C-alpha positions as CSV (number, residue, x, y, z in Angstrom):
1,M,10.3,-6.6,4.6
2,D,9.4,-4.6,1.5
3,W,6.5,-5.5,-0.8
4,Q,7.1,-8.0,-3.6
5,W,5.1,-9.0,-6.6
6,H,3.9,-12.5,-7.8
7,S,2.4,-13.0,-11.3
8,D,2.8,-16.7,-12.0
9,P,-0.4,-18.9,-11.8
10,D,1.5,-21.3,-9.7
11,L,1.0,-19.9,-6.2
12,G,3.2,-22.6,-4.6
13,P,6.0,-20.0,-3.7
14,L,3.4,-18.0,-1.8
15,A,1.8,-21.0,0.1
16,A,3.6,-20.4,3.4
17,V,3.2,-16.7,3.6
18,W,-0.5,-16.9,2.3
19,Q,-1.3,-19.5,5.0
20,A,0.4,-17.4,7.6
21,A,-1.5,-14.3,6.5
22,A,-4.8,-16.1,6.5
23,G,-4.0,-17.4,10.0
24,T,-3.5,-14.0,11.5
25,G,-6.7,-12.4,10.2
26,S,-10.4,-12.9,10.6
27,G,-11.1,-13.4,6.9
28,S,-13.6,-15.9,5.5
29,V,-13.0,-19.2,3.7
30,F,-12.8,-17.2,0.5
31,Q,-9.4,-15.7,1.6
32,S,-7.8,-19.2,2.1
33,Y,-4.8,-20.3,0.0
34,A,-6.8,-23.3,-1.4
35,F,-9.4,-21.0,-2.9
36,A,-6.7,-18.8,-4.5
37,Q,-4.6,-21.7,-5.7
38,Q,-7.4,-23.3,-7.6
39,W,-8.7,-20.0,-8.9
40,A,-5.3,-19.0,-10.3
41,R,-5.0,-22.4,-12.1
42,C,-8.5,-22.3,-13.6
43,F,-8.4,-18.6,-14.7
44,A,-4.8,-18.5,-15.9
45,G,-5.8,-18.0,-19.5
46,E,-8.0,-14.9,-18.9
47,A,-6.5,-13.1,-15.9
48,E,-3.1,-11.5,-15.2
49,L,-2.0,-11.9,-11.6
50,R,-0.6,-8.9,-9.9
51,I,-0.3,-10.2,-6.3
52,A,1.4,-7.8,-3.9
53,W,2.8,-9.6,-0.8
54,R,5.1,-9.2,2.1
55,A,6.3,-11.8,4.6
56,S,6.7,-9.8,7.8
57,P,4.1,-9.1,8.9
58,P,2.4,-11.4,6.4
59,L,-0.1,-9.7,4.1
60,I,-1.5,-10.6,0.7
61,V,-3.1,-8.2,-1.8
62,P,-4.5,-10.6,-4.4
63,L,-4.9,-8.2,-7.3
64,V,-5.6,-9.4,-10.9
65,V,-6.3,-7.7,-14.2
66,R,-9.2,-9.3,-15.9
67,R,-11.9,-8.1,-18.3
68,G,-10.0,-4.9,-18.8
69,R,-10.1,-3.8,-15.1
70,L,-8.3,-4.3,-11.8
71,E,-10.1,-6.7,-9.4
72,L,-9.4,-8.8,-6.4
73,M,-9.0,-12.5,-7.2
74,G,-12.4,-14.2,-7.2
75,E,-14.5,-11.1,-8.3
76,G,-18.0,-12.4,-9.1
77,L,-17.3,-15.9,-7.8
78,F,-16.1,-15.4,-4.2
79,D,-18.9,-13.9,-2.0
80,Y,-16.5,-12.1,0.3
81,L,-13.5,-10.3,-1.0
82,D,-10.7,-8.5,0.9
83,L,-7.0,-8.4,1.6
84,I,-5.5,-11.3,3.6
85,G,-3.6,-10.8,6.8
86,A,-3.5,-8.5,9.7
87,A,-4.2,-4.7,9.3
88,R,-0.8,-3.3,10.1
89,P,1.1,-0.2,9.0
90,G,1.9,-0.3,5.3
91,L,-1.6,-0.5,3.8
92,E,-1.2,2.9,2.2
93,R,2.0,1.7,0.5
94,A,0.0,-1.3,-0.8
95,A,-2.6,1.1,-2.3
96,E,0.3,3.1,-4.0
97,L,1.5,-0.1,-5.6
98,A,-2.0,-0.9,-6.9
99,L,-2.3,2.7,-8.3
100,G,1.0,2.2,-10.0
101,L,-0.3,-0.6,-12.1
102,G,-2.0,2.0,-14.4
103,W,-5.4,0.5,-14.6
104,P,-8.3,2.5,-16.2
105,K,-11.1,0.8,-14.2
106,A,-11.4,-1.2,-11.0
107,Q,-14.1,-3.1,-9.2
108,F,-14.1,-5.0,-5.9
109,T,-17.4,-6.6,-5.0
110,G,-18.3,-8.1,-1.6
111,V,-16.0,-6.3,0.7
112,A,-17.4,-6.2,4.3
113,A,-18.4,-2.8,5.4
114,A,-16.7,-3.7,8.7
115,T,-13.4,-4.5,6.8
116,R,-10.2,-4.0,8.8
117,F,-8.5,-2.7,5.7
118,G,-10.3,0.7,5.4
119,R,-7.0,2.5,5.1
120,F,-6.2,0.6,2.0
121,W,-9.5,1.3,0.4
122,R,-9.4,5.0,1.2
123,A,-5.9,5.3,-0.1
124,L,-6.9,3.6,-3.3
125,G,-9.5,6.3,-3.9
126,A,-12.3,3.9,-4.8
127,E,-15.9,4.8,-4.2
128,A,-17.8,2.6,-1.7
129,Q,-21.3,1.6,-3.0
130,P,-23.9,-0.5,-1.2
131,F,-23.9,-4.0,-2.7
132,A,-25.8,-6.5,-0.6
133,S,-26.5,-7.9,2.8
134,A,-25.3,-11.4,3.6
135,P,-27.6,-13.2,6.1
136,V,-25.9,-15.1,8.9
137,R,-27.1,-17.4,11.7
138,A,-24.9,-17.0,14.7
139,A,-23.2,-20.0,16.3
140,G,-25.2,-21.4,19.2
141,A,-28.6,-20.2,17.9
142,A,-30.2,-23.6,18.1
143,L,-33.2,-24.3,15.9
144,D,-35.1,-26.3,18.6
145,G,-38.8,-25.4,18.3
146,E,-38.2,-22.4,16.0
147,H,-39.6,-24.0,12.8
148,R,-42.3,-26.4,13.9
149,R,-43.9,-26.5,10.5
150,L,-40.6,-27.5,8.9
151,E,-40.0,-30.1,11.6
152,A,-43.5,-31.6,10.9
153,R,-42.9,-31.5,7.2
154,W,-39.6,-33.3,7.7
155,R,-41.3,-36.0,9.8
156,R,-44.0,-36.5,7.1
157,A,-41.5,-36.6,4.2
158,H,-39.0,-38.8,6.2
159,P,-36.1,-37.9,3.9
160,T,-32.4,-38.9,4.2
161,L,-29.7,-36.3,4.7
162,R,-26.4,-37.3,3.1
163,G,-22.9,-35.7,3.4
164,E,-21.3,-36.9,0.2
165,T,-17.7,-38.0,0.7
166,E,-17.0,-40.6,-2.0
167,A,-15.2,-39.0,-5.0
168,G,-17.5,-40.5,-7.7
169,R,-20.7,-39.4,-6.0
170,R,-19.3,-36.0,-5.4
171,R,-18.6,-35.5,-9.1
172,Q,-22.0,-36.8,-9.9
173,V,-23.8,-34.5,-7.4
174,L,-21.9,-31.5,-8.6
175,A,-23.0,-32.2,-12.2
176,W,-26.6,-32.7,-11.0
177,L,-26.5,-29.5,-9.1
178,L,-25.1,-27.4,-11.9
179,D,-27.5,-28.9,-14.4
180,H,-30.5,-28.2,-12.2
181,K,-29.3,-24.7,-11.4
182,A,-28.8,-23.9,-15.1
183,R,-32.3,-25.2,-15.9
184,A,-33.9,-23.2,-13.1
185,L,-32.2,-20.0,-14.2
186,A,-33.2,-20.6,-17.8
187,G,-36.8,-21.1,-16.7
188,R,-36.7,-17.7,-15.1
189,G,-35.1,-16.1,-18.1
190,E,-31.9,-15.4,-16.2
191,A,-28.3,-15.9,-17.5
192,N,-26.1,-18.5,-16.0
193,V,-23.1,-16.7,-14.4
194,L,-21.0,-19.9,-14.3
195,G,-18.9,-19.9,-17.4
196,A,-16.4,-22.6,-18.4
197,A,-13.6,-21.3,-16.1
198,E,-16.0,-20.9,-13.2
199,Q,-17.2,-24.5,-13.6
200,R,-13.6,-25.7,-13.8
201,W,-12.9,-24.0,-10.5
202,L,-15.9,-25.6,-8.8
203,T,-14.9,-29.0,-10.2
204,A,-11.4,-28.5,-8.9
205,M,-12.7,-27.5,-5.5
206,V,-15.0,-30.5,-5.3
207,E,-12.3,-32.9,-6.4
208,C,-9.2,-31.5,-4.6
209,E,-10.3,-29.5,-1.6
210,T,-12.4,-32.0,0.3
211,A,-11.5,-30.5,3.6
212,L,-13.2,-27.2,2.6
213,C,-15.8,-28.2,0.1
214,E,-18.9,-30.1,1.2
215,L,-21.7,-31.6,-0.8
216,W,-25.0,-32.4,0.9
217,T,-28.0,-34.1,-0.6
218,L,-31.5,-34.9,0.4
219,E,-33.0,-38.2,-0.8
220,R,-36.3,-39.9,-0.4
221,G,-37.0,-43.4,-1.6
222,G,-33.6,-43.5,-3.2
223,R,-34.3,-40.4,-5.3
224,R,-32.3,-37.3,-5.0
225,L,-34.5,-34.3,-4.3
226,S,-32.0,-31.5,-3.6
227,A,-28.3,-30.7,-3.3
228,L,-26.3,-28.1,-1.5
229,L,-22.6,-27.1,-2.1
230,A,-21.1,-25.6,1.0
231,W,-17.7,-24.5,2.3
232,Q,-16.5,-24.9,5.9
233,N,-13.6,-23.7,8.0
234,R,-12.8,-21.9,11.3
235,G,-16.1,-22.8,13.0
236,A,-18.3,-21.6,10.1
237,R,-20.2,-23.1,7.3
238,Y,-21.1,-21.2,4.1
239,G,-24.0,-22.3,1.9
240,Y,-22.8,-21.6,-1.6
241,T,-25.3,-22.9,-4.1
242,L,-28.5,-24.9,-3.8
243,S,-30.8,-26.6,-6.2
244,Y,-33.7,-29.1,-6.2
245,E,-36.1,-31.2,-8.4
246,E,-38.8,-28.9,-9.7
247,D,-41.4,-31.7,-9.8
248,A,-40.9,-32.3,-6.1
249,A,-41.4,-28.6,-5.2
250,E,-44.5,-29.4,-3.2
251,L,-42.2,-31.0,-0.6
252,S,-40.0,-27.9,-0.5
253,P,-36.9,-30.1,-0.8
254,G,-34.5,-27.2,-1.0
255,I,-35.8,-25.6,2.2
256,L,-35.8,-29.0,3.9
257,L,-32.2,-29.6,3.0
258,L,-31.1,-26.2,4.1
259,F,-33.1,-26.6,7.4
260,A,-31.3,-29.9,8.0
261,V,-27.8,-28.6,7.3
262,V,-28.4,-25.4,9.4
263,R,-29.6,-27.5,12.3
264,H,-26.6,-29.7,11.9
265,T,-24.3,-26.6,11.9
266,M,-25.9,-25.2,15.0
267,N,-25.5,-28.6,16.8
268,E,-21.8,-28.4,15.9
269,G,-21.5,-24.9,17.5
270,R,-20.7,-23.2,14.2
271,S,-22.1,-20.1,12.5
272,F,-23.9,-20.5,9.1
273,H,-23.4,-17.9,6.3
274,F,-26.1,-17.7,3.7
275,L,-23.9,-15.5,1.5
276,T,-25.1,-12.6,-0.7
277,G,-28.8,-12.0,-1.3
278,E,-31.7,-11.5,1.1
279,Q,-34.1,-14.2,-0.2
280,A,-36.9,-15.1,2.1
281,Y,-35.7,-18.7,2.5
282,K,-32.4,-17.3,3.9
283,Q,-34.0,-14.7,6.1
284,R,-36.2,-17.3,7.8
285,F,-33.1,-18.9,9.4
286,A,-30.8,-15.8,9.8
287,T,-30.2,-14.0,13.1
288,H,-28.5,-11.0,11.5
289,G,-26.9,-9.8,8.3
290,E,-23.4,-8.5,7.2
291,R,-23.4,-5.4,5.1
292,L,-21.2,-5.8,2.0
293,L,-19.9,-3.0,-0.3
294,R,-18.7,-2.7,-3.9
295,Y,-15.7,-0.4,-4.4
296,V,-15.4,1.1,-7.9
297,A,-12.9,3.5,-9.5
298,E,-12.3,4.9,-12.9
299,R,-9.3,6.8,-14.0
300,P,-9.1,9.3,-16.8
């Protein structure tokens, strides 16, 4: 079947082929239909969809034009970007279609160096630049005895780990997390990258995609000390954003919450992805890292 285009923010007509494509590849949760559907709805006012797709074999190239450049859907918000589906013949044709859109600039951030779609990126003519390493803890790497100081701190603090499932509490925890995250960034003199559309997308994911979106909290004496928003699918959990009460910093509530969720993940037999950035608190738990690239191109 030849390539077709989709430009409507309603991705319903693509649901079956998108889910089939995601099911044949080894992409992350960020390549799922649910992520794309909510993104398209929330960014409809500021992005033009140029999604190239085919049904047999199923393959999705989720292109958008936003901020005056060509991107893959989720640029700057999804930690891992790529095409969706199996790497079969026809990738060069997909690149030709992308080139035919006539864009002056393009940027694709967070593509795995080990991508299966190298032929597409080479045919597109984009330059591969180092972007980041994403720490990962492999499934089955139990934490037993590995972090005795954290285990002792947990026993002394005696906190409560909660997986938030009730709708009202989930909304409340998201608001708490985003507020504390914004205050922490402001305190360090850093800009908050979550604009109105980004926050609408997170809210939609928390409210509508409960099978993929998790909210974890750490409490002590009825007081919330930290919160973590995570994604989960296909035997993996992804720690997306974490925040904590500054005046409880002596307890390291963020680290304790992450320790508890990683331990829970290992006990489930899943891998844990800490996503982009090589901060020390991630490296202390990781077993290895995934190298990510940024592809950029500019046309005269």
